[in-house]
C-alpha positions, 0 to 999 in steps of 0.5 A, spaced: 704 638 852 702 645 854 695 645 855 695 651 851 699 649 845 696 649 838 696 640 839 692 640 846 687 646 844 687 641 837 685 635 842 681 638 846 676 640 841 676 634 836 676 628 842 669 628 843 666 627 836 673 622 835 671 618 841 663 618 837 666 616 832 670 610 834 663 607 837 660 608 830 667 604 828 666 599 832 659 598 832 660 597 824 665 592 825 661 588 830 656 588 824 660 586 818 662 580 823 657 578 827 652 579 821 654 573 817 648 574 812 649 580 811 647 583 803 654 584 799 651 592 798 651 592 806 657 589 807 661 593 802 658 600 806 660 597 812 667 597 809 667 604 807 664 607 813 670 604 817 675 606 811 672 614 812 672 614 819 679 609 819 682 615 814 679 621 820 683 618 825 689 618 821 688 625 818 687 627 825 694 624 826 698 627 822 694 634 824 697 633 832 704 631 829 704 638 824 702 641 831 706 639 836 713 641 832 716 635 833 720 630 829 715 624 827 719 619 830 719 623 837 712 624 836 711 617 835 715 615 842 711 620 846 704 618 843 705 611 844 697 610 845 695 615 839 700 611 834 697 604 837 690 606 836 691 609 829 694 603 827 689 599 830 683 603 829 678 598 833 682 600 840 680 608 839 675 607 845 680 606 849 682 613 849 678 614 856 682 619 859 683 625 853 675 624 852 674 625 860 679 631 861 675 634 854 669 633 857 671 637 864 674 642 861 667 644 856 663 643 862 668 646 868 665 641 873 670 639 879 674 632 877 673 626 880 678 623 885 684 619 882 681 613 884 674 614 881 677 615 875 683 610 875 677 605 878 673 607 872 678 607 866 680 601 868 673 598 868 670 602 861 677 599 858 676 592 860 669 592 857 671 596 850 677 591 850 673 585 851 668 586 847 673 588 842 678 582 842 672 578 843 670 580 836 678 580 833 679 574 835 672 571 833 673 573 826 679 570 825 677 563 829 670 562 826 671 556 821 678 555 822 681 547 822 681 544 829 677 551 833 675 550 839 671 558 838 664 556 835 660 561 837 661 569 839 658 567 845 665 562 846 669 569 844 666 573 849 667 567 855 674 567 852 675 574 852 673 574 859 678 569 862 683 571 858 683 579 861 681 577 868 688 572 867 684 565 869 685 562 863 681 556 864 684 553 857 677 550 854 678 555 849 684 557 846 686 560 838 688 556 834 690 561 828 697 564 828 693 572 828 688 569 834 693 568 838 698 574 836 690 578 839 690 573 844 697 575 847 696 583 846 690 581 850 694 578 856 699 584 856 693 589 857 689 584 863 695 584 867 696 591 865 689 594 868 688 589 873 695 592 876 692 598 876 686 598 879 690 593 885 694 599 886 689 604 886 685 600 891 692 599 895 694 606 895 686 608 897 686 604 903 693 606 906 692 613 905 685 611 909 689 607 914 694 613 914 689 618 915 686 615 921 693 613 924 694 620 924 687 623 927 688 618 933 684 614 938 677 618 938 675 622 943 683 624 944 
């Protein structure tokens, strides 16, 4: 995508406010899940806010599609992550890379190195994905027959062991949707760990290569 295209300009203008909206969406969702004694009025208000924010994400998606000039199916495949976060708005905060690009364009400061960007993206993505996944699974598992996930703390522990691919097995989802979410988190955990490991390995190799080309000290 050309940085001067209408779609790119729209993305640079809207990425920061939409990222802030995604954090509000995540906060409101967390309130609905964790605040079990919430009054009906406040629960309805939270539901309305979530619906309004999801509508904003959907409108942004449609505008990007129209500005791209592409066929809809081609746009969907070319913007896979954007499509996923529209269907699952809880994952919208994972769009950290476009957010970073938008911030850099506004501030005009030097970019971080590739390794720093990959590490920062993987770390933030892991935290956001773990928190979102813990909320989503806890909502499904809470009160389910035979559930081993009794508290949100259990859900956080489960999310940590799942994303790190440790999988102790002491806490496991028993509901069908909970297991679907768990499968997605396993795949994301493998991908994030692979990105960090690959970036670190590349940095080490380049460091040793530069030292080898420089030769021993004094020569």
